[in-house]
C-alpha positions in Angstrom: 0.0 0.0 0.0 2.8 2.4 0.9 4.7 1.6 -2.3 1.5 2.2 -4.3 1.0 5.6 -2.6 4.6 6.6 -3.4 4.2 5.6 -7.1 0.9 7.6 -7.4 2.6 10.6 -5.7 5.6 10.3 -8.1 3.3 10.1 -11.1 1.5 13.3 -10.0 4.8 15.1 -9.7 5.9 13.9 -13.2 2.6 14.9 -14.8 2.7 18.3 -13.1 6.3 18.9 -14.3 5.3 18.0 -17.9 2.4 20.4 -17.7 4.6 23.1 -16.4 7.1 22.5 -19.2 4.4 22.6 -21.8 3.0 25.9 -20.4 6.5 27.3 -20.3 7.2 26.4 -23.9 3.9 27.9 -25.0 4.7 31.0 -23.1 8.1 31.4 -24.7 6.6 31.0 -28.2 4.3 34.0 -27.6 6.5 36.5 -25.6 4.5 39.7 -26.4 1.2 38.3 -25.3 2.7 36.6 -22.3 4.4 39.8 -21.1 1.2 41.8 -21.4 -0.7 39.1 -19.3 2.1 39.0 -16.7 2.1 42.8 -16.4 -1.7 42.8 -15.7 -1.3 40.1 -13.0 2.0 41.0 -11.4 1.6 43.4 -8.5 4.5 45.6 -7.3 4.3 47.4 -4.0 6.6 49.8 -2.2 6.2 51.5 1.2 8.2 52.5 4.3 6.8 49.6 6.3 5.1 46.3 5.8 3.2 44.2 8.4 1.8 40.8 7.5 -0.8 39.3 9.8 -1.3 35.7 8.7 -4.2 35.1 11.1 -6.2 38.1 9.6 -4.9 37.2 6.1 -3.8 40.8 5.7 -0.7 42.6 4.5 -0.6 46.3 5.6 1.7 48.7 3.8 2.3 52.0 5.6 4.1 55.2 4.7 4.5 56.5 1.1 2.6 53.5 -0.3 2.6 52.8 -4.1 1.1 49.7 -5.6 1.2 49.0 -9.3 -0.6 46.3 -11.4 -0.5 46.8 -15.1 -1.9 50.3 -15.8 -3.4 50.6 -12.4 -1.5 52.6 -9.7 -2.6 53.2 -6.1 -0.9 55.8 -3.9 -1.9 56.2 -0.2 -0.6 56.7 3.3 -1.7 53.2 4.3 -2.9 50.3 2.2 -4.2 46.9 3.3 -4.4 43.8 1.1 -6.8 41.1 2.3 -6.0 37.7 0.7 -7.2 34.1 0.6 -5.0 31.2 1.5 -1.7 30.8 3.3 1.4 32.8 2.3 3.6 29.9 3.5 1.8 27.3 1.5 3.3 26.0 -1.7 -0.2 25.5 -3.1 -1.4 28.1 -5.5 -5.0 29.2 -5.8 -7.3 27.5 -8.2 -6.9 28.7 -11.8 -9.1 31.7 -12.4 -9.7 32.3 -8.7 -8.5 35.7 -7.3 -6.1 35.4 -4.4 -6.8 39.0 -3.3 -10.3 39.5 -1.7 -10.1 43.3 -1.2 -7.8 46.3 -1.0 -8.4 49.2 1.4 -6.5 52.5 1.3 -6.5 55.4 3.7 -5.0 58.9 3.7 -4.3 61.0 0.5 -5.5 58.2 -1.7 -4.9 58.5 -5.5 -5.9 55.7 -7.9 -5.0 55.8 -11.6 -7.1 53.3 -13.6 -8.8 53.0 -16.9 -7.6 56.5 -18.0 -9.2 57.9 -14.8 -7.9 59.4 -11.6 -9.7 58.8 -8.3 -8.8 61.0 -5.3 -10.2 60.5 -1.8 -9.3 60.0 1.8 -10.6 56.4 1.9 -11.1 53.7 -0.7 -12.1 50.1 -0.8 -11.9 47.7 -3.8 -13.7 44.4 -3.8 -12.2 42.1 -6.4 -15.1 39.6 -6.7 -17.6 42.3 -7.7 -15.1 44.8 -9.2 -16.6 47.6 -7.1 -14.5 50.6 -6.0 -15.9 52.7 -3.2 -14.4 56.2 -2.3 -15.5 58.2 0.7 -14.4 61.2 2.6 -14.4 65.0 1.9 -13.8 65.9 -1.7 -13.9 62.4 -3.1 -13.5 62.8 -6.9 -13.1 60.9 -10.1 -11.7 62.7 -13.1 -11.6 61.5 -16.7 -10.0 63.9 -19.1 -11.6 67.3 -18.4 -14.8 65.7 -16.9 -15.2 65.1 -13.2 -17.6 64.0 -10.5 -17.3 64.6 -6.8 -19.2 63.9 -3.6 -19.0 62.5 -0.1 -19.2 58.9 -1.3 -18.6 57.5 -4.8 -19.3 53.9 -5.8 -17.8 52.9 -9.1 -18.9 49.6 -10.7 -16.0 48.8 -13.0 -17.8 45.9 -14.8 -20.7 48.0 -16.0 -19.1 51.5 -15.8 -21.9 52.8 -13.6 -21.2 55.4 -10.9 -23.3 56.3 -7.9 -22.4 59.6 -6.2 -23.8 60.6 -2.8 -23.8 63.9 -1.0 -23.9 65.0 2.6 -25.5 67.8 4.6 -22.6 70.2 3.9 -21.9 69.6 0.2 -23.9 68.5 -2.8 -22.7 66.3 -5.6 -20.8 68.2 -8.3 -20.4 67.3 -11.9 -18.2 69.0 -14.5 -19.0 67.7 -18.0 -17.7 69.2 -21.2 -19.9 68.6 -24.3 -17.2 69.5 -26.8 -19.2 72.4 -28.2 -22.4 70.4 -28.9 -24.4 71.9 -26.0 -27.8 70.8 -24.8 -30.4 70.3 -27.6 
């Protein structure tokens, strides 16, 4: 029984190695496409400090935080990444499954994404629903010369919908340029 288990285990390792080699050779044959895909998936972060709490499944970056993934850049005083799984585990997440559950940012938050700039005091991005929520005084999303601002902005990336809420002190503001066409 033990010998049979070892043989099965060895076969799994060999098959996995073959699959990895096949994927590697396919990747080398299409360098341009592969580099674009890797740039979209690879995340680079820099900060003055990093605290990882494996029990809470959270990595907290503090001080001059800058996180980059593809064309998306987040800058903030503090940024927390909540993840699934175990950092020490050699097992990777299931194909297609996102390992990051959410990202929160606090203090002087700037997010550059999809040719837009979001500025706020607090932000939260939920990866499963692709929803970005900005809140705090003067929360604002700018796209070219157009902008929207309010106390709380919820941006649904999948559909492109935006919900802007005001508070007692300040209404929602929208600056929209019609390129000379005006209202008709």
